[in-house]
N, C-alpha and C positions, 0 to 999 in steps of 0.2 A: 858719409859727413852727418854728422848729426845737426838738426837746424836748431839756431839759437832762439833763446826765448823772445829775443827781441824780433828776429825773423819771423817766428811763428805769430806774434802779435801784428806785425805787418801785413802779413799773408791774410789774417781774420779780418782785418779792417779793410783790405781791398775787397775780399768776398762781400764783406757788407755793402760796401758802398755799390758794387755791381748789382747786388741784389735789389738796393732801394732803388737803383735806375730802373731796373727790370719791372718793379712793382709800378714805378710811377707812370711807366708808358702802358702796363697793362691797365691800370686804373684809370688813365687819361681816355684809353680806347673802350673800355667795357662800363666803367663808373663803379655802381655796384651792383653790377649785373653780370651772372656767371653763365655761360654756354657748357652744355653738356657735350662731352666728347664724343658720345656715342650716338645719341638720337638727336643732338642739336638742339634741346630744349633750352630757352632762356627764361632766367628768373633770379630772384635777388639771391644771396650767398645763402641765407638761412635754409632756403628751400632745398638745399644739398647737403648741407649737414649742419645737425642741431645737437651734437653731444658736447659743443663746447661754445663758449659766448664768442661771437662775431666781433673783430675789431676793424670796424669800418676805417678808421683813420689810417692804419697801417695794415691791412691784411696779409696774410702769408700767400705763398705759392699754393699751399696745399687746400687753401680756403677758396682759390681763385679757380683754379683747373680741376679736372677730374669728371666723374660720372655723377649724373642725378640719383636721387633715390630709388626711383623707377628702376633706373636701368641696373643697378647694384642688387635690387631686390630680384629681377628677372635673371640676371647671372646665378645668383645662388639656388633659384627655383630650378633652373637648368643645370646646374652641377648635381642637387639635389635628386634631380629625376633620373640621373644616369645610372642604368643598371650595374655597370663594373665599378663606379665609384661608391656605390650603394654598398657593393659585396666587401671592397676594400674598407670602408669604413667599419662593415659591420664586424670584418674580421679583425680588427685593430681594437676594436671595442672587445671583443670575445676574448682575446689575447690577453688584454689588459685585466678582465674580470677574471678570468679563469686563472690566472698565476696567483690571486689572492683569496685564501679560503673564506675571509670575511665578507668580501663582495660577492663572492659567488654564492653563499649561503642567502646574503641579503636579496641578491637577484631571484633567486628560487621563491623566496616568501612573496615578494612583489608581483611575481608571474603566476602564484598560486591565488594571491587575492586578485588580480585581474581577471584571469580565467573563470572564476567563479561567479564573477559578475553576469546578472540575466541578460543585460544587454551585449556583452561580448558572447555568451552561448547562444544568442538566437543570431547573432551574425555569423558565426562560425558553422552553425546548421545550416544557414541558408547558402553559404560559401560551399559547403561539403554536396550539398543538393545540385547546385549549378553545375559544378565539377565532375559529379557523376552522369549529367545530362550531356556534357560537352565530350567527355571521354569515357563512357561505359566500361568499354574493354579494359582500360588503365585500371579503373576500380575493382572490375573482376579478378584481374591478374594479381593486384596486391591482396585482395580478399582469400585468394588461394591459400597464399604463403600465411597469411594471418591466421586462416583456419586450420592450418596443418600444425603450428605451434601450440595453438590452443588444445587441439587435441591431445597432445602429449604434456599438456601443464606446462607449457614453457612459454618465453617471452621472445621475439625476434630480436637478435642483437643488433645495435644502431649501426655498428659499421659494415654489416652485412646488407649487400644491394640486392633486390628481388631479382634481378635478372641473374645473378649469380647463384644465388639460392636454388631457382627453378630451372636455371640451365635454357630458358627461352625467353624472348621478349613479348610486350603485350600485344604487339601486331602478328608475330607468330601464333599465340592464341588466338587470337580473332580470325585469322586466316584457318586455322583447324576447327574450331567450332562453328564457324559460319554465323549469320545473323540470327538474332535471337528469334527462334520461332513464333512463341506465345509471350504475352506479357507477363506470365507468371512462371516463365521458364527459369530453371535455376542449374547451375553447373554440377553434375553428380560426377561422383568418383566409382566407375564400373567396379572395384574392390573398394569397399568401406576402408576408412582410414584406420579404425582401431582394429582392423584385421594385421595389420601389420606391426612389428615390435617396435617398441619406444626409440629406438636408436635410428631408426630405418631414415636416410638422407630424404629431405623434401622433394629432390629432383627424382627421386624414384616414387615417391607416394604420389606426387603430382605431374606425373608424366602424361605428356598429351595422349598417349595411348590409353591412359586410365580417365579420361575426361569426356563427357557428352551433355548434350543439352536433356533435362527432364523436366517434366512440370511439377509445380511445388507439392500437389497432392502424390502425383507418384514417388517422387524425391520421399518425402515424409512417411510413406506406408512402408516403401523398401528399408529405411535407417540402414542399420548393420545386419538384417537378418539374411541378407544373401547377396551374392555378388554376379553380376553380369558378365556375359561371355566377353573374354579377352583375346588377344592375339598370342601366338605361340612364343615370338620372340620376346613378348612383355612378360609372359609366364615363366620364360627360363630366365629374365632377368629379377623378378621379384620372389621367386621361389626359396632364396635362403633368408629374405626378409619377412615372410609370412608367418604368423604364429602356427605351432604346430597342429592345434586343433581345427584350424582353416584350411590347409593345405587341400585335403580332399574335396572340398568343397567348390575348388576354382574351376571355372569352366573355360574350355580352350577351342577356339575355333581355327 
C-alpha cells in the first residue's frame, strides 16, 4: 500500500525530531570537539573537514563523527601503495584510454615529451644500471633475444615473451654458462648469427649449445669469420637453417 503524503510528512517530521535529539545529546557530550574514530584524536570540528562551512549551532552527524584528515590520508596512501590495487587502476585507465583513439594519441604525445626530458633520461639510465647489477643474468637473457632480432633487422613482438622465444629461462642460462669468468667477458655464439638464414627461429640460433663465455677482444676478433666446434646433435638440428656457403665450414666434435 502506497504511503500517503500526510504519512510521509509525519515520518519526515519524526525523523528530524529524533535526529535533533541525538545531535543535542552529542553536542552536550562533546561540545564543539570531534573525536577521530580511528586514532582517538580530539580537536575542533574544523580540523576534521574543511571543504564546507561548519555550522556550530546545528552541526550534522557527518561533521561530528568520522576520521581525522591524517587517518584518511594514511588510508588513501595505503590503498595507493597496494600493488594489486595499482594494477587494477592501471588496467582500468588503459582500457579507458585505448578505447578512444584521440585519448590514445594524446597519451603517446605526452609520453614522448615526458621521456625526452633530461631528468627522466638520467633517472631511467640509473634505474637500468641498478637493475643490471641486481640481476645480470636476467639482462643478458633478454639481450640475447634482442640481438637475434636486431641481426635480422626485425623488432621483437610486444606480445612475445622472452622465455617462449628462447625456450629457456634466465636461471637455466645462468646455470649453463656459469659465473662470468672475467669482467670483460661476453656471451658468444659458437656459430655466428649471420650464418643462419633470416627465417631461423631464435630458439635455434640462441640454443644453449651454441653459447659460451668469451673475452671481449676474442669475441670482436672472431666476428663472423669462423665458427667454433659444436656438438653433433646441435649440428644435425641447425644443418637445414645454415646458409649453403657456411655448411662446409662447421666443425663438429
